[in-house]
N, C-alpha and C positions, 0 to 999 in steps of 0.2 A: 150522684154527682161525679163527674170525671175528676181524676187526680192529675195534677200537673207535674210533668217530668221535664227537667231541663238538662240538656247535654252541652257542657262547656268544653271548648278545646281550642288549641292553636296548632296548626299543622302546616309546615312549609312544603313537605314533599307529597302530602296526601295520605301518607301511611297511617298516621294517627286518626285522621278523619275516617278512613275506612274501618279502623278498629272500633271507634266509639259508635259509629253507625251500625256496625254489626251487633255490638252489645245492646243497642237500643231496639233492635228488631223485634224482640218479644213484646215490648211495650207498643211499638208501632202496629203490631198485628192485632192488638186489642183496642181498636179505635173507639169502641163504645165505653171503654173503662179509663183510657189515658189520653191526655192531650200532650204530645211531645213537641218541645221547642228546642231549637238549636242556636247556640251562641258561639260563633267563631270569633275569638278575640282578634281585633285588628289594631295594629299600631298606626299612629299618625304617619310615621315614617317607617315603613316595613323593611325587613331584610330581604334582599333579593335571593333567589335560588335558581341555579346553583350559586354557592358562595364563591367569591374569589378567595384565594388562599390568604391574602393580606387581611381581608375583612373578617374571615373566619377566626384568625388568631387575634385580631385587634378587638374582637368582641369579648375576649376572655375576662379582663379585669371587671368590667361592668356586670358580666354574667355572674362571676363568682361572688362579687361583693353585693349582689342583689340590688343594683342601682336601676330604678325603673325608667322606662320611657313613657311618653304620652300615648294613651290609647284613645281610639274613637269611642264615643258613647255606645253602650249596648243598645240593641233595638228596643223600641218602646214596649214591644210585646214582652220582653224579658224584664224590663224595669217595672212594669205595671202589674205583674202577677206575683202571687205567693206560690212557691213551688213546694211540692211534697217530697221530692227526691231530686238530687242533682248527681249526674254522672260527669265526673271531672277528668278530662283527658289532658295529659301534659307530657312534654318532652324534657329531657335532661340535657343541659348545656354545662359543661365543665363542672360536673358533680353537683349541680344545683338546678332547681327548676328554671326553665328557660326565661329569658328576659320578658317576653310577652306575658307569660304566666305570672311572673313576679310583678309586672306592671299592673295587671288586673288586680292582684291580691292587695297591692298597695294603693289602689285607686279609691275614689270616693264611692264607687259603685259596689265594691265587693261586699261590704257590710250588709247592705240592704238585700242583696241576693242570697248570701250564704247563711246569714244569722239564723240559728235555731232550725236549720234544715239538714236532714240526713244526706251525707255525701259519700259516694263511692269513687275513689280515685283510680285512674287507669294510666299507666305509663307505657310508652312504646320506645324502647331504648336499645343501645348497643349491648350493654350488659351491666353497667354500673349505675344503679338507681337507688340503692339501699339508704345511703345517708342523705341523698336528695329527698327521699320520702320523709326522713326525720325532719328536715327543714320545712317541708310542706305541712307536716303535722302541727308544727308550731304556729304557722299562719292560720290554719283552720281552727286551732284552739283559740287563738287570740280574736278571731272573727266570730267566735261562738258557733261555729258550724259543728255538726255531729258526724265525725268520721265513722262510717259503719262497715266499710269494705275497701279492699285494695286489690288490684290486679296489676301484675307487672309482666308485660310481654317483651321478650328480649331476642336478640340474635343468638342462636344456639351454637354458632361456630366458636372455635377457640379464640382466646383473647387477641392473639396476634393476627390471625386471619381477619377478624372483624375490624381491626384497626385499619387494615389495607382497604377493605371493601367500603367502610364508612367514609374514609377520606376520598376514595374514588367517587362515591355517590354524592357527597356534599360539594365537591369541587368541579364535577363534570356533569352531574345529573344522571349518571348511569348506575342504575340499581341492578341491572341484569347481570347474569353470570358472563364472564369474559376470560378467555385464556384459562389459567389455572385457578382463578379466583371465583368463588361461588357468588350467588346473588347477595346483595347487602340487605341488612335490616331483618325485621321479623318476617318469617316465612309466610308465603301466601296461604299455606295450609292453616297456620295458627291464626292469621287474620280472619280467614273465613270461619274457622272453628270457634272464634271468640264469641259467637252468638250463644254458645252454651253457657257462658257466664251471665249473659243477659237473662237467659231462662232461669237460672238459679236466683238471680237478684229479684226478678219479677215474682217468683214463687214466694220468696221470703217477704218481699214487700207486701204482696196481697194478703199474706197471713199475719201482717203486723209483727213480724218476727226478725227485724233487721239486727237486733242485738246479737243474734247467733249466726249471722250470715257468714262472717269471715272464715270460721273453721270449714264450712262447706266449700267455699271458694278454694281454700288451700288444698283440701282433699281432692279437688278436681284440677289441680295443677296450676292455679292462678298465680302462685308465688314460689319461685325457685330461688333458694339462697345458696350461693357459692362462697363458702367461708374465705377462701383465698382472695376473692374479689373484694370482700368486706375489708380485709387487711389492706389491700391496695388502695381502696377508697380512703381509709383513715390516713395512710401515708400521703396520699394525693391531696387531701384537704389541708394538711399541715404545710405542704410545699406551695399549694395554690394561695394560701393565706399570705405567705411571705411575698410571692411574686406579684399578686394583685395589688397589695398595698404599696409595694415599691413602684410599680408602674403608675398607679394613680397619683402618688405623691410627687414623682419625678416627671411632671408633665413635659418639660422641655426635652427629656430624653426618651419619651415614650416610643417613638419609632424604633430606636436602637434597642430598647429593652424588650419590645415585642419580638424582635428578631432573635435576641438572646433566649427569650422564653420558648420560642418555637424550637430552637435547637435543643434546649434543655428538655422540653417535653418529649421530643422524639428519643432522646437519650434515655429518659426515664422509662419510657415504654419498652424500649428494646434492651436496655442494660440493667436498670434498677429493678424493674418489675420481675425479671427472672430470678434475681437474688432474693427478692421478697418471697417468691414462690418456694424456693429451696428452704428458706428459713421457716416458712409456714409448714412445709411437709415435715421438717425435722422436729418441730415442736408440737405436732399434732397429738402425740400420746400425752404430753404434759397438759395441754389445754383442751383436751377433748370435751370434758364436762362444761367448761366455760363456753366453748364454741357451740355446743348443743343448745345451751340456754340462750345464747345470742341469736342462733338461727330461729328458735321458737319465738323470740321477741320480734325479730324483723319480719317474720311472717304474719304477725298480728297487726293490730291497728292502734294499740295503746301507746301513749307517750310516756317515757320515763320521767 
């Protein structure tokens, strides 16, 4: 009997769709063994791409506070089957799984699809995904899904270059290299090469050995941890908590507060972030052991 594989994702630009479909190729190649279904999460009122600058920043408080929007029902094919494995692709918005992903996880459909099912999560991000993954782990645990693997594909350029390229891409739709700026997002080579992770997942799945999958994925480069960015994320989450709650509570001042937040965010990226980097480097000898343990934890799939 064939085993049922479900690929869940939401992708504005098409990048994440390319990634998850490449990961699914080894399953697609064995049509006599696997039946592969795809579920592209759709909001009732979707976000346009490219973003306008105003909409991009106005999405912040609901994104960070994980306030869902209404989604369209999944296809009947998805609702009527019991799946043996789920490949779960997601984006990160403001250090948090994107609104469409949160909306699915908080919907009435998620429990029936995810409960008691092995899940491999895949993110395609600029570079800061670590604490977002921690938030996703909690959702999967509460939905009684079995997280068995994680893959995090990122933009390999430095933090400041990737800020410029991602803003260009999100607000103009231009991903390609232009002038002195490189192409935005995960490289084409890594997207194409992500099929190797699907090969690893299929091997472990066919051997009923998913409990030992994650170390093999890590060994093959599926999860890179940059300790400096973990520190930036922790600082960012504290700042975002203050700003998001303020904007939500002060509804009448929202447009003005969003403008202030935009200015603050740019200042934080270009001024505060370098300070955090210097402090991180200066304290590396002191916290080396702690950061090593942190790295090992974040490369894994367990939840503290």
